Steps between C-alpha positions, in 0.01 A plus 500: 500500500693538822315332783542539873510217740246455778706724737518799265136470395400648832509873561683653796171570672388141464833382639459743788173340589654158513808625693300700755136421533425809713626751244229511239560855371850520623835534315640272237642161589869449538523147357451541127786333310726710286445482131734270314591745228857475390711795599837557324798508722704812547782359281270495203442873501758741364445806717757697311268515198176531693297821480322577829228696327296180469180350628637147527705295740865460427419197278306733262205265495301539822306823521521720805143526628566688825789664681560541871771734634654553838788682668718294721539749779680387818263641764350334806224323298738372228492141622119498527461642141752249373308216655170629358645527153652159514174341611296701251713419203517137608120484504485673161718228359287236669203666321668424169647842418859528385730772645824651393684757719717785383770582751526857633839528332322483166265790588553859413565626851646179635234471771189344358433125442246401231310168506360418159195270491385275217178309493543174303227346293380263771439786743326715235249236403427410863415857592334586172239248605479639859452858365259389234707663224341476153719383216443453122329190367418609143527811286189710501289441187231760577507765231603849604241776518410674170741781424387858558494698177645793693806299604700652216457844665643354822813362341733771628393410854558127458802300612652208294297183522791310657516753785121506553456125487834336586344151526239313293158466651437156655218305659622438852428260787625476858825309518502141617809288541309189403405645158823651378459342154189715460684836508706666227836442663760570235780600731497447875740794558257746341159338563449705814563874443743677729215674679336160572836369621565782740143476635549134577838561668359785702215273617760255639715777654207648693424157653838339553602461866830602654485358851325537835559802726338556841297185455339628177567366150638779286458515121490729195739720314312816618594441862864431400500832313351682796749364752800566274592143420470585132520852360299444183304237307393562137463346155730624224428721205583313183745765355612855529220734395703710253651219292434136416678221674783322322352163603290366209274313748390826661156631396604872558151576611621780730680665207182475288285645774742791541525577132128461416326601823710667771630798301302825504544548125270198466217673692262483204545131451274225644630292787635143443275354768566136409878554527457689830289208633756247383790681655350646820198277561128564480473722808727770355352442147150563623609829666647635180194384304277688739720811492516497123126453468433781754725725297325416178160582657636828638560615149123526438442680832794735429362595153157577645659694791708712255189575291314614820796711596520656152127580519565692816796670340310608185196620696692712754412820317132405503483441872263767635609452863864578415394794285299656787784443752751656266277788393614818679145626500370183675780310673697819559209651683428201723675530833563166668516444871841425652623137476661504843445680829655841581804478267327453164341792316199549284572400140345537157358196322680565175841425668408133454439546127770270372442218748123511416589465131725204567237332719278482198744257341380234748158634617278488193230284343761259376583415863165333539535305180852387595391387848223281349738372231762396751236314706427292192866479394607341823238230456609432141865478629418244768274294284737492198785411735307197621475388140870570437586310821284200391684487167835506678387223732429282196818591310722462805349163614339651816140389440520216746769659708422416860634817660360370832715189482809725476391793720338297775823325582604605841763774522828371641492788752155383618622141546810618685323736744192299572611228742156365581335247269148368428347245265379637166139378461546459122838336471490339853858606543666698776584857403619814688246760606489833681274506809196726482614704797843569339316601176271741685792673679701533175203639305430753780857623489492510118167682485607758765818562310319559172245731665780697666672559165178591328431742782851641449418564133182682596694703765760592231221605264349720771847649556516589130157658522617707799803601290271612221289708743801647681704611199222634284509839681878506456469437122228763468714759684813412307334530162332824596820668616762357267527706180698224313200259530246749365536392127402146582252574774211425268626153425664415836227583748542442875260203466702340224838567675360341817360201311829429309728524801259290710483241223880475488520474879229237498689294234816500712307377807333233286832363381655504851201320660486255211871410538459427866169322484624250237743356761224505768246322279748218422592463866140476624410258222794275597395525860147368405666181363259444206446135422550504124679716242168624367385607848832683546472693174130581550552631850798711406317628193200614703718673765714679243207600278293631793793712616596627161131568408471732805849634456482604133130590469418671830626838383302477180189399694541802722531743209218338306242453775587715803686812403272805468194298612497596868633863508191671637451866390653838593437572868429131574805309358570147613840427647720188528590444872340838564811668369547463120233624270389241240610541145288644228497394136595734224200695353532279191478183722723237665541284196816666382656442839400133488667482157818653645499255793445202272768604251772553761431181693451281191793638295725510806429138587567386145832687472616379846392145419704492178804638684465227766450229239767589246770726637545353849559141377727620230720694746509207741608260225758742366649530846502125553661424156755781494790264581407226249532731203878494512515122466482285192148401403570129501599528874175671598274195533133491418407420863711796624347738248155401617604508863592868460151587384210615715253249640144498358330382825182306553319832537647662186183461299286601798653853493456521121132415526453739791661787307267446201183450709570830684537665157174331386333674795627840399363465149159370608414642844574866411506502124210740470737775637786427263422354149872489424565241779467205261748667264757532784432142600544381138840674459613365840395146416674500163809589698412266782486192272849565370642596844361182655620284212841669497561462874379142499715403204818696585505611867344205692583136549276262322186441716382156577223403260153481651160417368192727516186496288369846599606825667345364815350721773584812294208413275255545790672824607465642145125400500450680826677814379295494183174511696632767739616715203140542377404644842801725537468650157129561538575690825783694335278614213218582743680662793854601386429636154269790425301310237180440703474862629548628147231264367253599764563870426471434125162326522338668807647832584641659178312813393692557174357289214769606251788415737363268767832484703534877529483611860598157637800631694297774666226248582744258662649757735317617810521841663642572848481833694856581618360654816383151606860370520594404857839633617659160457434495122512869415801602284746741653468742213225622267672786314233521229211506749309201367154454658413157356694195378398187314560135582430171330170358628128524451373707793258789552645857506537701822180703437280187471285381786679158476839666514789269408291184486508267201277596205267270317755484215745329741251222567407468137869455417547251781200298378634512147833375616353210690270412206794514262706260717215248518428520126863488390581209731196299386561569132874408515437193719224371266729549198793340686306191597343471157839518336642241749208270424534542125870419494577130585804446719632229265503552123296244303801386294701439817219293650497288180875458506500397866229232429687384188827471688343312791330259254821435300707463813261247649492316167878485485527373852230243447665377176829475687342291779327278237832436323660412832217263577535339157870444562426340833243267333744405226767427764254271680454714810221322690403814684406669167152338457280531200243685716757765582578544131131540417460753783787704376364508147162594639648789693647626170173484322329686786767772487445540124120528553542763770 
C-alpha cells in the first residue's frame, strides 16, 4: 500500500490550524507539499495522435477530476485576476492536487484556458477520512429478500441487472488511512468512484485560499467565479451521451443512463437508482427515488379518481337536479333575478342546462368518497415513503451518515463576511459570528420584503376579482346580443366565460410574480448570511414555498371558500369597495368553477415548467455549440463539450422539489373538486422523470456529487400539507359542493317518497318581488313584465311576515355542514394516525440487515486490530502487552454477545 509521510498525513484544515492559530474555521492552509506522483514530460506525449475527447491528462493515465476555465481578457482587473489565479493554483498544488493547463490556442474559440485537475491517491485517502466516506471491506453475505411470485409479470418493466445494480453489494466502513489493508483495494485508480473524487476535489476548491484583499483572507472557488477570475468550474461527464467512448478504461455510465433512463421511450421502465446514485451522488439519487415513488403512488389515486369521474359520467342522466333545470316545464318557467346591476336582464333557469349537467361530473356522492380516500392515500404515501427511504439509506450506506457533520460546516460566504470572532464553547476555538443586532436588522428587512410580496399577491388576486366583477356584465350583454354565440350559449355561460378568462389572466400574473420573486428570495436569503448550508437551504425553502403557496393557491381558495358566499340578496346586495357587486355562483354551484380554475392553473404550470426545463436549455446549448459542429470530433475536447453545456446550480434540485410539492398541493388540497387531478399529475410526472433525466444527462454539466439521506425539510412541508388537505376538502364538500343541501332536503324536506329529490331546485331558490328592487339594482328593461324572480338562497318570500330573512332550512343546512366538517375531519384524522402508527418507518428486514452489518463490521475491525496486535507481539513490541491482547479479545467476545 502507498503510504504518506507525516506531512501528507495531515489534512489542509489541520495544517491551517498549525499555520494560523486564529483561523479555526478558515480556509485551507497554503503549506501542503505537492504530491510526488510522476508526471510524464511533454516529449513523451505524441500530441498528433491524441484524441481530445478524453477524460485523462495528456499522459492517458491520470484522470481529470475537475476542470476550471477562464478567459484571459485584458481589462483593468486583468493583473488582479492573474495574481488570484496564480496564487489559487499554487495553493491547489501545495494541497497535493495536480494541474494541467490547456492553452487558449487549443480551445474552440481561441479565447478560453482550461485548467484540468487530478487528485492523486494520497489526496484522496486523506480527504476520504476527513469526509468520513464509507468504502468496501467485504462482500455482503446477507441473502437477498425472497422473490415475489408476481415478479414475472413485472419483467417488461425491468431493466437489465447490470444496469440496475452496477456494483456488487458490500459491507462498508468509514475509510481510515491507518487501516488500508482492511479495505478491498484492487486498483487505486478505480477504488474511489468519479463522483467521490469530484466531491473530494470540490471540498478542497471551496476552501483553498487565493490571497488577502482589504485586510481579509479570501478563499473558495465560488468567490473566484463570482468576481470573474474563473468562468466555470465543473467535473467532467465520462463520455458523450449518444455513443460509447473509444477509451476502454471509460465506464460509459453517461451513455448507459441515456439509453436506459433518459429517453422518453423508456417511460414504462423502472429507474436505475443505483447507477444514478453512483454517477450523480446520493442527493440527486434520492430526488429521483422520491419522484419515482410519488409517481407510482399516484397511479392508485389516478385509478380511483377516474372511477369516481366515470361514476359521475354514467349517472348524469339520473341526476334529478339537472333534469329539473333542463325541463322546459320546470327550469324553463323559473325566472332568475339578474346577475348584475342595470345591464343584465332576467333569465330562465334552463339556459344553464348544459353547465348543470357537467357540474354533476364532479359534484356527486363519489366526491365525498374520493375526498376521504385522498386523505388516507396521502398518509399511505408519506408512511410508505419513509420505509422506502429507510431501505435506500441502508443500501446506499447512509445509515450512519452524519449529515450534521457535513451541513454544519460554516459556509465560506459566512466566514468571509463575518469579521468578528468569538470562542466556540464546545470546540474552544475562535470562529466567526454575526452580531445579534446585525441579525435583527437583516431579519426585519427580510421579513418586510416577504410580507410586501405576499401582499402584492393578495392585491393581484383582488385585481382579478375586480376584473371578474367588471367584465361579467360585458360578457352577459355580448352573449345576449351576438347571434353567432347563440348556439353555444347553453354551454358557454357568462359565468363560465368570466371564470375561464379570469383563470388565464390569473395564471399569467402568477408566472410573472413567480419569476421576479425567485430573484428577490435568493437576494434576501444571501443578505441574511445564513451560517451553514442547511440553514441557507431551509430559509430559502420556506420563503419560496410561502410565496408560491399564496401565489398558486390564493385564487383556488377564493373560488372554493369566498365566491358566492357573501352576495346578499336582491335589493340588498353586498359590494366590493362599494362599487362592484359580489359574484354569484351558478345555480348548479361553484364547484365547476373551482374545477375550471384548478385545471387551468395546474395544467398551465406543468406545461410551462416542461418548456422551461427542456426546450430552453436545449436552445441555449444549440446556440453555444453551433460553431463546434463544423470541426472534427477529435478536436472538440471533452472539457470544451461540457463547458458548452448549461450549469446545474446548487439550487437545481431545490426548484425540482418545489415544482413537485406545489403539484402535490393541487392534488391534495382541492382534489374533492377535481377527481382527475391525480391523473393529470401522473401523466405529467411520467414525462417529468424523463425530462429531468434527459436534461441532466444531455443538457447540463455534471453536477458535483453530494450526500443526502432524506428529502430534508420538504418532508415536513408535505406532512403539513397532508393535514391541511383534510380540512380544505372537508370545507369544499360542505360549503362549495351542493351535497349537504341535497342530503338535508332528501332526509328532512322532501315530500315525494317515490322520487325524494324531486322539487329540490324549486326548494333551493327563494322568491323576490321585482317591485322591491331599488333603482341601483333594477334592470333597465323588463319586456315580458315579470313580477317575481328567483335567486339562490334560503329566505322567506315577500308575503311572509319575516320577509327575506333566512328560513329554518338555512340554519339546518348550516348546522349539517358544520357537523359534517367535524365528523369527516375526525374520522379521517383517526384513520390517518392509526395507519401511521400501524406502519413502521423502517421495515423489519432492513432493521435486521443494519444490525447484521454493524455486527459484522465491528467483528472485522476487531479481528483486524487483533491480528495487528499479534504481529506486534511476535515482533517483540514492548508496548503490546499481554493485558492489551486480552482486552482486545474480550472486546470481540462482548461484541459477539451483543
